[in-house]
C-alpha positions as CSV (number, residue, x, y, z in Angstrom):
1,M,-36.0,2.4,46.2
2,A,-37.2,-1.2,45.6
3,T,-36.6,-0.7,41.9
4,A,-33.2,0.8,42.6
5,R,-32.2,-2.3,44.6
6,Q,-33.6,-4.7,42.0
7,P,-31.1,-7.5,41.4
8,Q,-29.3,-7.6,38.0
9,G,-30.9,-11.0,37.2
10,A,-34.4,-9.5,37.3
11,T,-36.4,-8.7,34.2
12,G,-36.9,-5.0,34.9
13,V,-35.6,-2.1,32.8
14,G,-31.9,-2.3,32.5
15,G,-31.7,-5.8,33.8
16,S,-29.2,-8.2,32.1
17,K,-31.9,-10.7,31.2
18,G,-34.1,-8.1,29.8
19,G,-31.2,-6.7,27.7
20,R,-30.4,-10.2,26.4
21,G,-34.1,-10.8,25.7
22,R,-34.5,-7.7,23.6
23,G,-31.1,-7.9,21.9
24,G,-30.6,-11.6,21.8
25,G,-31.3,-11.8,18.1
26,T,-28.7,-9.2,17.4
27,G,-26.2,-10.9,19.6
28,R,-26.8,-14.3,18.0
29,M,-26.5,-12.7,14.5
30,G,-23.5,-10.6,15.5
31,G,-21.3,-13.5,16.4
32,P,-21.5,-15.4,13.1
33,L,-21.2,-12.1,11.2
34,R,-18.1,-11.2,13.0
35,A,-16.7,-14.6,12.4
36,L,-17.5,-14.3,8.7
37,G,-15.8,-10.9,8.6
38,R,-12.7,-12.3,10.2
39,A,-12.7,-15.2,7.8
40,L,-13.0,-12.9,4.8
41,H,-10.3,-10.6,6.1
42,F,-7.8,-13.3,7.2
43,P,-6.4,-14.0,3.8
44,L,-5.2,-10.4,3.8
45,T,-4.7,-9.5,7.5
46,G,-3.2,-12.9,8.4
47,P,-0.2,-12.7,6.0
48,A,0.2,-9.0,6.7
49,R,0.5,-9.7,10.4
50,G,2.9,-12.5,9.7
51,I,5.1,-10.2,7.5
52,R,5.0,-7.4,10.1
53,K,6.0,-9.8,12.9
54,A,8.9,-11.1,10.8
55,T,10.2,-7.7,9.7
56,H,9.8,-6.1,13.1
57,A,11.5,-8.9,15.1
58,Q,14.5,-8.4,17.4
59,G,14.0,-4.7,17.8
60,A,13.8,-3.9,14.1
61,G,10.3,-2.5,14.6
62,E,11.5,0.0,17.3
63,S,14.5,1.1,15.3
64,G,12.7,1.6,12.0
65,L,14.6,-1.2,10.2
66,G,11.3,-3.2,9.8
67,K,9.8,-0.4,7.8
68,L,12.8,-0.2,5.6
69,I,12.6,-4.0,5.0
70,E,9.0,-3.6,3.9
71,L,9.9,-0.6,1.7
72,H,12.6,-2.6,0.0
73,G,10.1,-5.4,-0.6
74,V,7.8,-3.0,-2.3
75,N,10.8,-1.7,-4.4
76,G,11.7,-5.2,-5.5
77,A,8.1,-6.1,-6.4
78,G,7.7,-3.0,-8.5
79,D,11.0,-3.5,-10.3
80,M,10.0,-7.1,-11.1
81,M,6.8,-5.9,-12.7
82,I,8.6,-3.6,-14.9
83,T,11.2,-6.2,-15.7
84,V,8.5,-8.7,-16.8
85,A,6.9,-6.1,-19.1
86,L,10.1,-5.0,-20.7
87,A,11.5,-8.5,-21.1
88,S,8.3,-9.6,-22.9
89,T,8.5,-6.5,-25.2
90,V,12.2,-6.3,-26.0
91,F,13.2,-10.0,-25.7
92,F,10.4,-12.6,-26.0
93,S,8.2,-11.0,-28.6
94,V,10.5,-11.2,-31.6
95,P,12.9,-13.7,-33.2
96,T,16.3,-14.2,-31.6
97,D,18.3,-12.2,-34.0
98,E,15.9,-9.3,-33.8
99,A,15.8,-9.6,-30.1
100,R,19.5,-9.4,-29.8
101,G,19.5,-6.2,-31.8
102,R,16.7,-4.8,-29.7
103,V,18.5,-5.6,-26.5
104,A,21.7,-4.1,-27.8
105,L,19.8,-1.0,-28.7
106,Y,18.2,-1.0,-25.3
107,L,21.6,-1.3,-23.6
108,G,23.1,1.4,-25.8
109,I,20.3,3.9,-25.2
110,T,19.7,3.2,-21.5
111,M,22.9,1.7,-20.1
112,A,25.4,4.0,-21.7
113,P,23.8,7.2,-20.4
114,F,23.4,5.5,-17.0
115,T,27.1,4.6,-16.9
116,L,27.8,8.4,-17.3
117,L,25.1,9.3,-14.7
118,A,26.0,6.7,-12.1
119,P,29.2,8.3,-10.8
120,V,27.3,11.5,-10.0
121,I,24.4,9.7,-8.2
122,G,26.3,9.1,-5.0
123,P,27.9,12.6,-4.7
124,L,24.5,14.2,-5.6
125,L,22.7,12.3,-2.9
126,D,25.5,13.2,-0.5
127,R,24.3,16.8,-0.9
128,L,20.8,15.7,0.3
129,P,21.5,14.3,3.7
130,H,18.4,15.9,5.2
131,G,16.1,14.6,2.4
132,R,16.7,10.9,2.3
133,R,13.1,10.0,2.8
134,A,12.1,12.5,0.2
135,A,14.8,11.1,-2.2
136,M,13.4,7.5,-1.7
137,A,9.9,8.7,-2.2
138,G,10.9,10.6,-5.3
139,A,12.6,7.6,-6.8
140,M,9.3,5.6,-6.2
141,L,7.1,8.3,-7.6
142,A,9.3,8.7,-10.7
143,R,9.1,5.0,-11.5
144,A,5.3,5.1,-10.9
145,L,4.9,7.8,-13.5
146,L,7.4,6.3,-15.9
147,A,5.5,3.0,-15.6
148,L,2.5,4.7,-17.1
149,V,4.6,6.1,-19.9
150,L,5.9,2.6,-20.6
151,S,2.4,1.2,-20.6
152,S,1.7,3.0,-23.8
153,A,5.2,2.5,-25.3
154,V,5.1,-1.3,-25.0
155,V,2.0,-1.4,-27.2
156,S,2.9,1.2,-29.7
157,G,6.7,0.4,-29.8
158,D,7.5,4.2,-29.8
159,L,11.0,5.3,-29.1
160,Q,9.9,6.8,-25.8
161,L,10.3,3.3,-24.4
162,Y,14.0,3.8,-24.2
163,P,14.3,7.1,-22.3
164,A,11.5,6.0,-20.0
165,A,13.4,2.8,-19.3
166,L,16.5,4.8,-18.6
167,G,14.6,6.9,-16.2
168,V,13.4,3.8,-14.4
169,L,16.9,2.5,-14.2
170,V,18.4,5.7,-12.8
171,A,15.6,6.0,-10.3
172,S,16.0,2.4,-9.2
173,K,19.8,2.8,-8.7
174,A,19.3,6.1,-6.9
175,Y,16.9,4.3,-4.5
176,G,19.5,1.6,-4.0
177,V,22.2,4.1,-3.1
178,V,20.0,6.0,-0.6
179,R,18.9,2.7,0.9
180,S,22.5,1.7,1.5
181,A,23.2,5.0,3.2
182,V,20.1,4.7,5.3
183,V,20.7,1.3,6.9
184,P,23.4,2.4,9.4
185,R,20.9,4.9,10.8
186,L,18.3,2.2,11.6
187,L,20.4,-0.5,13.3
188,P,18.6,-2.1,16.3
189,P,20.6,-2.8,19.4
190,R,23.1,-5.7,19.1
191,F,22.6,-5.7,15.4
192,S,25.6,-5.7,13.0
193,L,25.3,-3.9,9.7
194,V,25.8,-7.2,7.8
195,K,22.9,-8.7,9.6
196,A,20.7,-5.7,9.0
197,N,21.6,-5.7,5.3
198,S,20.9,-9.4,5.0
199,R,17.4,-8.9,6.4
200,V,16.7,-6.1,4.0
201,T,18.0,-8.1,1.1
202,L,16.0,-11.2,2.0
203,G,12.8,-9.0,2.2
204,G,13.5,-7.8,-1.3
205,L,14.2,-11.3,-2.7
206,L,11.0,-12.6,-1.1
207,A,8.9,-9.8,-2.6
208,T,10.5,-10.3,-6.0
209,G,9.8,-14.0,-6.0
210,I,6.1,-13.3,-5.2
211,A,5.8,-10.6,-7.8
212,A,7.4,-12.6,-10.6
213,P,4.5,-15.0,-11.2
214,I,1.9,-12.2,-10.5
215,G,3.6,-10.2,-13.2
216,A,3.6,-13.1,-15.6
217,G,-0.1,-13.5,-15.0
218,L,-0.8,-9.9,-15.6
219,Q,1.3,-10.1,-18.8
220,A,-1.0,-12.9,-20.0
221,I,-3.9,-10.5,-19.7
222,G,-2.1,-7.8,-21.7
223,P,1.3,-6.1,-22.0
224,R,0.1,-3.0,-20.2
225,W,-1.0,-4.8,-17.0
226,P,2.3,-5.5,-15.3
227,L,3.1,-1.8,-15.7
228,Y,-0.2,-0.8,-14.2
229,G,0.7,-3.1,-11.3
230,A,4.1,-1.4,-11.0
231,F,2.3,2.0,-10.9
232,V,0.2,0.9,-7.9
233,I,3.1,-0.7,-6.1
234,F,5.4,2.4,-6.5
235,I,2.6,4.7,-5.4
236,A,2.3,2.7,-2.2
237,G,6.1,2.9,-1.9
238,T,6.0,6.6,-2.2
239,F,3.8,7.0,0.9
240,L,5.7,4.2,2.7
241,S,9.0,6.1,2.3
242,F,7.7,8.9,4.5
243,S,6.8,6.3,7.3
244,L,10.6,5.8,7.9
245,P,11.8,7.4,11.2
246,H,12.9,11.1,11.0
247,K,16.5,10.1,12.1
248,V,16.9,8.8,8.5
249,D,17.1,12.5,7.4
250,S,19.7,13.3,10.1
251,A,23.2,14.0,8.9
252,K,24.7,14.6,12.3
253,G,28.4,13.7,12.2
254,E,28.5,12.7,8.5
255,D,31.0,13.6,5.8
256,T,32.0,12.6,2.3
257,A,34.2,9.6,1.6
258,L,36.6,8.8,-1.2
259,L,37.1,5.2,-2.3
260,A,40.9,5.5,-2.2
261,A,43.6,3.6,-0.3
262,D,46.8,5.4,-1.3
263,E,49.2,6.9,1.2
264,Q,47.8,10.4,0.7
265,H,44.4,9.3,2.2
266,L,45.5,6.7,4.8
267,H,45.6,9.0,7.8
268,G,42.2,10.6,8.2
269,P,41.0,14.0,7.2
270,H,43.2,16.5,5.4
271,R,44.4,19.3,7.6
272,K,44.2,21.9,4.9
273,P,41.2,22.9,2.7
274,V,41.0,20.8,-0.5
275,K,38.8,20.9,-3.6
276,R,37.0,17.7,-2.6
277,P,35.8,18.2,1.0
278,G,35.7,15.7,3.7
279,L,38.3,13.1,2.4
280,R,38.7,10.0,4.6
281,T,40.3,6.7,4.1
282,V,38.3,3.6,3.5
283,G,41.2,1.3,4.0
284,I,43.1,-1.1,1.8
285,A,40.8,-4.1,2.7
286,V,37.7,-2.2,1.6
287,T,39.2,-1.2,-1.7
288,H,40.3,-4.8,-2.5
289,A,36.9,-6.2,-1.3
290,L,35.2,-3.7,-3.6
291,G,37.3,-4.9,-6.5
292,A,36.4,-8.5,-5.9
293,N,32.7,-7.6,-5.6
294,A,32.9,-5.6,-8.8
295,A,34.2,-8.7,-10.6
296,L,31.3,-10.8,-9.2
297,R,28.8,-8.0,-10.2
298,C,30.3,-7.9,-13.7
299,L,29.9,-11.6,-13.9
300,S,26.3,-11.3,-12.9
301,G,25.5,-8.8,-15.6
302,F,27.4,-10.9,-18.1
303,L,25.6,-14.2,-17.3
304,I,22.2,-12.5,-17.4
305,F,22.5,-11.3,-20.9
306,F,24.7,-14.0,-22.4
307,L,22.7,-16.9,-21.0
308,A,19.4,-15.2,-22.0
309,F,20.4,-15.4,-25.6
310,L,22.3,-18.6,-25.5
311,L,19.5,-20.6,-23.8
312,R,16.9,-19.1,-26.2
313,E,18.9,-20.3,-29.2
314,H,20.2,-23.5,-27.6
315,P,17.8,-24.4,-24.7
316,M,18.5,-27.2,-22.2
317,A,18.0,-30.7,-23.4
318,G,14.3,-31.5,-23.5
319,Q,13.2,-28.1,-22.3
320,S,11.9,-25.0,-24.0
321,A,13.7,-21.7,-24.1
322,A,11.4,-20.2,-21.5
323,V,11.8,-23.2,-19.1
324,S,15.5,-23.2,-19.6
325,L,15.7,-19.5,-18.6
326,G,13.4,-20.1,-15.7
327,I,15.6,-22.9,-14.4
328,V,18.7,-20.7,-14.5
329,A,16.8,-17.8,-12.9
330,V,15.5,-19.9,-10.1
331,A,19.0,-21.3,-9.5
332,A,20.5,-17.9,-9.3
333,G,17.7,-16.6,-7.0
334,A,18.0,-19.6,-4.7
335,G,21.8,-19.1,-4.5
336,N,21.4,-15.5,-3.8
337,A,18.9,-16.1,-1.0
338,L,21.2,-18.9,0.5
339,G,24.2,-16.5,0.4
340,T,22.2,-13.8,2.2
341,A,21.1,-16.3,4.9
342,V,24.7,-17.6,5.3
343,G,26.0,-14.1,5.5
344,A,23.6,-13.3,8.4
345,W,24.8,-16.4,10.2
346,L,28.5,-15.7,9.7
347,R,27.9,-12.1,10.6
348,S,31.3,-10.3,10.3
349,R,33.7,-13.2,11.0
350,A,36.8,-12.9,8.8
351,P,35.1,-11.0,5.9
352,E,38.3,-10.9,3.9
353,I,38.7,-14.7,3.9
354,I,35.1,-15.1,3.1
355,I,35.4,-12.9,0.0
356,V,38.6,-14.6,-1.2
357,T,37.1,-18.1,-0.7
358,V,33.7,-17.5,-2.5
359,V,35.3,-15.7,-5.4
360,G,37.9,-18.5,-5.8
361,F,35.0,-21.0,-5.7
362,V,33.1,-19.1,-8.4
363,L,36.3,-19.1,-10.5
364,A,36.7,-22.8,-10.1
365,V,33.1,-23.5,-11.1
366,A,33.3,-21.1,-14.1
367,I,36.4,-22.8,-15.4
368,T,34.8,-26.2,-15.0
369,A,31.6,-25.1,-16.7
370,A,33.6,-23.7,-19.6
371,L,35.6,-26.9,-20.0
372,F,32.6,-29.3,-19.6
373,F,29.8,-27.1,-20.9
374,G,26.4,-28.6,-20.0
375,S,22.9,-27.7,-18.7
376,I,23.6,-28.9,-15.2
377,L,26.9,-26.9,-14.9
378,V,25.2,-23.8,-16.3
379,A,22.5,-23.9,-13.7
380,F,25.1,-24.7,-11.0
381,L,27.2,-21.8,-12.0
382,A,24.2,-19.5,-11.9
383,A,23.5,-20.7,-8.3
384,V,27.1,-20.4,-7.2
385,A,27.4,-16.9,-8.7
386,G,24.2,-15.8,-6.9
387,F,25.5,-17.3,-3.6
388,A,28.9,-15.7,-3.9
389,Q,27.6,-12.3,-5.0
390,A,25.3,-12.1,-1.9
391,L,27.9,-13.4,0.6
392,A,30.7,-11.2,-0.8
393,K,28.5,-8.1,-0.7
394,L,27.6,-8.7,2.9
395,S,31.3,-9.2,3.7
396,L,32.0,-5.9,2.0
397,D,29.4,-4.3,4.2
398,A,31.1,-5.8,7.2
399,L,34.5,-4.4,6.2
400,I,33.0,-0.9,5.6
401,Q,31.4,-1.2,9.1
402,R,34.8,-2.3,10.6
403,D,37.3,0.0,8.8
404,V,35.4,3.1,7.7
405,P,34.9,5.8,10.3
406,E,31.3,6.4,11.2
407,L,31.6,10.0,10.0
408,V,31.9,8.8,6.4
409,R,30.3,5.4,6.4
410,T,27.1,6.3,4.7
411,S,29.0,8.1,1.9
412,A,31.2,5.0,1.4
413,F,28.1,2.8,1.0
414,A,26.7,5.2,-1.6
415,R,29.8,5.3,-3.7
416,S,30.6,1.6,-3.5
417,E,27.1,0.8,-4.6
418,T,27.4,3.1,-7.6
419,L,30.7,1.4,-8.6
420,L,29.1,-2.1,-8.3
421,Q,26.2,-1.0,-10.5
422,M,28.6,0.3,-13.2
423,S,30.4,-3.1,-13.1
424,W,27.0,-4.8,-13.8
425,V,26.5,-2.6,-16.8
426,L,29.9,-3.5,-18.1
427,G,29.3,-7.2,-17.7
428,G,26.0,-6.9,-19.5
429,A,27.6,-5.1,-22.4
430,I,30.2,-7.9,-22.8
431,G,27.5,-10.5,-22.7
432,I,25.5,-8.9,-25.5
433,V,28.4,-8.7,-28.0
434,L,29.8,-12.2,-27.6
435,P,28.9,-15.0,-30.1
436,L,26.5,-17.6,-28.8
437,N,29.1,-20.2,-28.0
438,G,28.7,-21.7,-24.5
439,S,32.2,-22.7,-23.8
440,L,33.7,-19.5,-25.1
441,G,31.2,-17.4,-23.2
442,L,31.8,-19.1,-19.9
443,A,35.5,-18.9,-20.5
444,V,35.1,-15.1,-20.8
445,G,33.1,-15.1,-17.6
446,A,35.8,-17.1,-15.8
447,A,38.4,-14.5,-17.1
448,I,36.3,-11.7,-15.5
449,V,36.3,-13.4,-12.2
450,A,40.0,-14.4,-12.4
451,I,41.0,-10.8,-12.9
452,G,39.1,-9.7,-9.9
453,W,40.3,-12.6,-7.7
454,L,44.0,-12.4,-8.7
455,T,44.3,-8.7,-8.2
456,T,42.6,-8.6,-4.8
457,A,43.3,-11.9,-3.1
458,K,46.8,-11.0,-1.9
459,G,45.7,-7.7,-0.4
460,L,42.6,-9.3,1.3
461,I,44.6,-12.1,2.8
462,G,47.3,-9.7,4.0
463,S,44.6,-7.6,5.6
464,A,43.1,-10.6,7.3
465,R,46.5,-11.7,8.6
466,H,47.2,-8.3,10.1
467,G,43.7,-8.1,11.5
468,G,42.6,-5.0,9.6
469,H,41.6,-2.0,11.8
470,T,40.7,-4.2,14.7
471,R,38.1,-2.1,16.5
472,P,35.5,-4.0,18.5
473,R,32.1,-4.3,16.8
474,V,28.8,-5.6,18.1
475,A,27.7,-8.8,16.3
């Protein structure tokens, strides 16, 4: 009984002093070891916790949007790795004239089939409403395997590089279409669609910016290494796709949308069976906004290819070709990020006026750059084009949210994204065939924007004046 009543401070068996006496060495060693372990893990766990906190803020973690932001970051990083490898192989490794021929061949073999395939991507994915997570995982896995195929093709120069690159392109765009259709299913409370899309886009831009120098470093080791990096990233994305909530695969209440605004489709569903099921209106404002966005996306593709060759042949004053291209790329990326941030701040206020304004601003800058061609104006045009493309796309998202019935909204996103990708392909093709004359090229770019602006501005302003389909939307 005396032993049972022994105070804890005694040195008997089980006493706290005795325990510390026998295990004191371990305790003293355990503290520093744990501290060392935390210090070694912090470079990895610290940023990971910070990223998770940012992506899951304001209810995005509970809704599943945070996981989609992270998945989109993985997608952007993997695509950047492949871009670095292909650009080094097709563009930088040979003289300018040969590079132009190689890129033209690349466009002809990959982009032309993609232009034919792109219109069927959206309708095909409409038939898989219960398998969106699997579709995204499949797009990731396909690119992972194709990255391994490309890793041998970039060294040997075999023709398999081109069909493999086409497969990567198709898989990437398929992912983009599904991602656009998934976002409305993951909106947190009091989140607008434009705000959610801006977060997803910013996550992708940040990951792309981080992956670019890493890819360049791997390229310095060997041409295969960026593709090995892409393989690892896309494998991770394959598993991450299945971590999205199950509601992503739900198709409750959905139908198929047509991108049409004629009188036949302006009054909801057809009352009689038709060959193309589930027709709905998307509204006149949406179709005009899509036309303006297509012009900006066409300009983007044009500038990428035209300036790539122009600055390689005629770099900025006092700079190498690589540095000149880097300056323009950074300017475009910064403009895109700024446009995305501004879009989140503006939310869905007067989206028609925003589109008309930014496209008109791009047109003015493009005309100025064509008349007074110079390095500063070229970089400024790239930044303005990136800014306008991001802000106009987010405004298009807001119009789709406002005017398209929920039953067909995800289908409208899928089809609009496909059309925008085709516009980018068209712009790239124009940029590849033009002579390397800066003023002439930028004049063509201005003409592309002018066509889009002049044909859509009146309709967008009219829609804004009449208030569109004014249904209350949560900001």
